[in-house]
N, C-alpha and C positions, 0 to 999 in steps of 0.2 A: 809552324803549328795554330791551327785558329784558336783562338782566346776560348772559344766558345766549347772549344776541349777540352778544355782543362780545370781539373774539378779544383774549386777554390777551398783550402780547411787553414787559410789565411784567420789572425784575429781581425775580419770586418773589412770590407763586407762579406757580406754572403751570399749563396744563391738564395735567388725567391722566386716562391710558387708561382705559377701558370697565373691560378687567379689573381693573385696582387699583381705580377706581373702587369695584366690585364688591364687595370684600373691605369697607368700610366699610359698606353694608348686611345684611352678613351678621351674623343670630341672635348676639348676647351669649355668650360663650365664659367657662369660670370659667377665670380668669388664674392658676390655679398646679396641681402635681399632678401623677400621672404622664400624662394623658394631653394636658395643655397643653408640657410639658417640652422631650419631644422634637423636637415643631417649632418648640419657643422656641432652643434649642441649636442647630439647623440654622440661624437666623434670626442669633444672636451670628455661627457661622461667618462665613456672608455678607457680613455688616458685617466682622468682622475684613480679609476679602480687598476690601472698598471702600477701608478703610484703610490698607490695608499692612502689617498688621501681624501678626502667628505666634505673639506670647507676650502683645502686651498687652491688657488689660482693655478691654469694650468694653459701657458702657452707654445704653438707651434711656430716655434722660430723658423726662419726659413734661414738654413744657414747648416754646418757640417756642426762636430760636437764640439769642438772647438768652438766655434761662435755660440752654442749654447752654455757653456760653462762660462764664456766670458760675459753671456749677459749675466746671468746669474752673480755672480762671483763681484763683479767690479757693480752692478747694481749695490751690493750690501756693502760697500768700500764708501765714506767720503772722505776728503779730504785731510781731515784728524786720525781717521780709522787706523789704531794696530792690527796688522793684519798676520794671523799666521800660517804656516804651509808645510802641511807634513808631506816632506819628500822622502818615496823610499823605491821609487822608479822614474823609468824614463817620464811617464804623464804628470807627475808629481812636481816633475821640473817644468813641465808645461806651464800646471795651477799658476807656480810661483814667479814667473815671467809674466803669464795675464794680469797675476796681481801687480809687481810692480806697474804694471803699466795706469796702473790707477792709486795708487799709494808708494809714499816713499819709506813707509814705517812698517816694509814688510819684513817677519823674521821667518827660518826656517830651521825647523828640527829635523837635521837631517840623520837618520838612519841605516840599517844594513839593508840594501833591497831584497835581501832571502828573508827578511822578516815583517813580519805587519807590528804597526804603531803599537805599541803596550798605552792602554788607557791609564794606569797611574803616573807611570811619566810624563801622558802628555799634561794628564792634571795638573802635576810640579809644573810644568815647565811653562804651562797660559799663567801661572800664579804669578811668577816671574816675571815674564814678559808682561802681562797687564793685555791679552791679547782682546780683542771683540769680536774678530773674525776668524774663524776655523777653515780652511777649505783643506780636504779628502780625498785621494781616490780611495773607489769603494774597492774594486778588480783594475788591477792594470795589467794591462795586457803585454808592459814587456817583462814581467817577472811572471806573471803568474800567482801571483800573492793576492790574497783579501786580506784589505782590512777590515775589525769591527766593529763597523759604523756605528750601531748601536751605541756600545759601551764609549764610544770615543765620542761619541753626543752628548751621553750622561756626563762625561766627566767636564766638556768645555761646558755644556748648562751650568754646570753648580761651580764654575768659575768665570760665570757671566760672559760667555761666550756663543754666538748664533752660528751653526756649523754650513758650510756649501758644501755640497760632496757631487763627485763627477763622478755618475753611474753611465759614462757612458757604454760598458761591456760589462755590466750588472743586470741595469734593468728589463725587466721578461726573461730572467735566465736565472735570477737569485733571489731570494726576498729583498726586498726595499719597502721598508714600513719608516712612508714619510712624516707619516700623524706619529703613529706609534711611539718613532724614534726620537720625536722632539724635532726636527730636520729645520732649518731656513729655507734652505731650496736643493731642488734638485736636479740636474741636467742629465741630456741622456742623447743619442744619435738614432736614425731612425735604419741604420745598415748593420746594424750588429744584432741584437738579441731581437731585436723588435723586426726582425727579417723582412726590412723592404727597404727601395732602392736609396743612398746616399742621397739628402737634400733637407732634411727636416731632424729642429734640434729642440724635442720637448722639455719643457724646463717647468719644474713646478714649485710654489710660494706658497709660504704657510702662512698664518697670524705671527709667528716668530718671527718670521722672514721681512711679513710687511712693518712690524712695531722696529725692527732696526733698519729699514730705509728711512722709514718716516721717522725715525728719529736721529738721524744725522743733521747737524749744526752746518755742517759744509756740503751739501750734496754734491759729485760727479755729477762732470757732464754728459756727454752723448747724447743721440737721440734713439738713433735705431737697436743699436745694442741696451736699452735701458728700461728694465722692468715698469717705471714710471708712463713712460709712454704707452708700454700697450697695456697699463691697467686703464689707461686715461683712455684708451680707444674702446677697450671692454665695457667702461661704464658710462660713456659720454655718446659715443656713435651707435645704438643698436642696431642698424641695418650694415654696421661696415665694424666691427667688433678686433681690429686689428689696425693700424697704421700702415700695410703697404699690403702689395697684393699678395695674399698664400700661393703657393705653387699647389693651387688645385687638384690635379691631378696626383702628386706627393701625399698631396692631404688623404685623396681618396685610395690611394695603396696602404699606407698606413694606416688608415682607419679598417680596411680589407685586413689586413696580418693583423690589428687588434681583436676585431673577431673572433676570428682565427684562434687566437691564443688563450683568449675567456673561454671558447667553448671545450676546449683540452682542460683547461683548469690549471690554476698558478700552481697551486700544490704537485700535479701529479707534469706540471713542465718541470720542476723546479727537479724534483725529483730524477725526469730524464736525463737534466743536463748531469746531476751526480752521477747519474750510471755509467752514462756516456765519459765521462772524466776519469772513472775508475777501471774502466776497460782499457785508454787508453794510459795511463798513467801504468797500471799493473804491466801492459806490452809493451815500453819503450823498456821498463827497469827488467823484463825479460831478456832482452836485445840487448843489454848491457848500456841503456841510455842514463845517464845521474841529472834524475829530475832535480827542478832548480829548488822550487816551493817545496817545502814538509806540508805533511797531509793535514796536517791538525790547521794551515790556513791555505791550501792550497784555493785559486779559484776556482769554480765547475766549469768555465767560460772559456778557458784559456790556461795551457801547457804549456813550458818552457824547459828543455833540458837540453845538459850536453850528451853529444851524440859518444860514442865511445872511443877510447883511446887510440891516437892514431888517424881518427876521421873526422878532415877537415866539415867541417860545419856547413859552409855557405858551396862547397861544393859539392857534399849529399844533399842539401838545397836543390840544387840545378839539377844533379844526375833524377835526382824524382821525379822535377818537371817535365825532364825530355824525355825521362824510358816510359815513365810512368803514368803521365799528365797530369800529377797530382803538385800542387801547389801550398806552400807552407813557407813561415816566413823567416828573415834573421833575426838574431840582437840587435837591440839598442843602444848607443852610447857605450858604457864601459861594458857592454853584454857583446858589443857587436863584433859578428867573426866567430865569439864560443858558442853560440848556442841554434836551437831553433827554436821556434818559436809556431804553435799549432791552437788553432779557433776549435774550439765545439758548440760553437754559438747558433742559437735561434737552431736554422733551417741543417745547419752540420752535428748539430746535439744530436747521434742515431748510433749506437753501439756499431753498429754495421758499416756504418760508414770510417768508424776506428777503426775495426776488425782489419777493410780493405787497405787505409795506411799504412799498419804494421802489418801488412804482408808486400807491401811494395818496397818498405823501407828495409825490412828483412832481405826482399832480394837484390837490396842495392847493396847492403852490405856486405854479403855472399858474391856479390857478382863483383866487388869490388868498386870503390869511390875514387875519380883521378882527382891527384892535388888539386887544388885551389890558386897555386903559387909554382 
């Protein structure tokens, strides 16, 4: 079965529209100079709109989403910085691993995966641990749980901490208000709600973020994944305002996608994601699945669910792919082999896509799913 015949409903990468994909096939352009930079500045202005920042710096780091997160979180951490990580999913664990690469003073707030972080509990924890940088995943694709970032950031500021947010699966699919929520940094990725091929990790850093970075008595090293480096070139190299050769075709594709996103409008777009998530969740429950995240804190971009009793999750995933040409994902870490994970991000966030998926799942259950063991 050819890969192009498979409908991707995994939690990213997502299918890309022809007009966005066409940007990847354009002739290579010079990545600096008077002909390129006006378009680049329009691109970064659009990025600021998506991030919800008017004065913050934005940088299209050529990397995966994890590279953008490391750029943001690592830049905030100095040699003496006490770092706190909220861990309620696989990608919270990844945040912790990234932080440990920069500091030996990393504290973990380990909470049940099926619940979001409680802002009051986080504030009390920050106070006792004297945390100065807090890392949190906005929407964890391993669980389908969304953390209340705005409230967590308010709690952190009250205790003298700044917040670095992993918005890899939330930016462009649910509200992210970098300035209004008082965030220090926000990192995302091109291949999820931003509807672009993988390869670019947009990062936003605010005044709060720069103050935290510049006040470190003993900054950590590093060059490529270091916001100080990107700022230096932004201000000191006006003809080449980034330290490396940026992937011009990936940037062009992302810019085309940003134009589409802004033409749709952020509010209607967020509503489309919410409606799609509701269609999927309601349908899964009718079929006997148990959705992992409570509706009160369910992410609008990904859904995780236990199959009906006596149905093997991995076998169901394989059957859905072979019989119906639809790809969904399995569980991670403690949920491996137990759940299915379905993406409804960006181009996937269409109720009719979920209706087709639900019909295929229903057919699989009725036809019988072979055991994976």
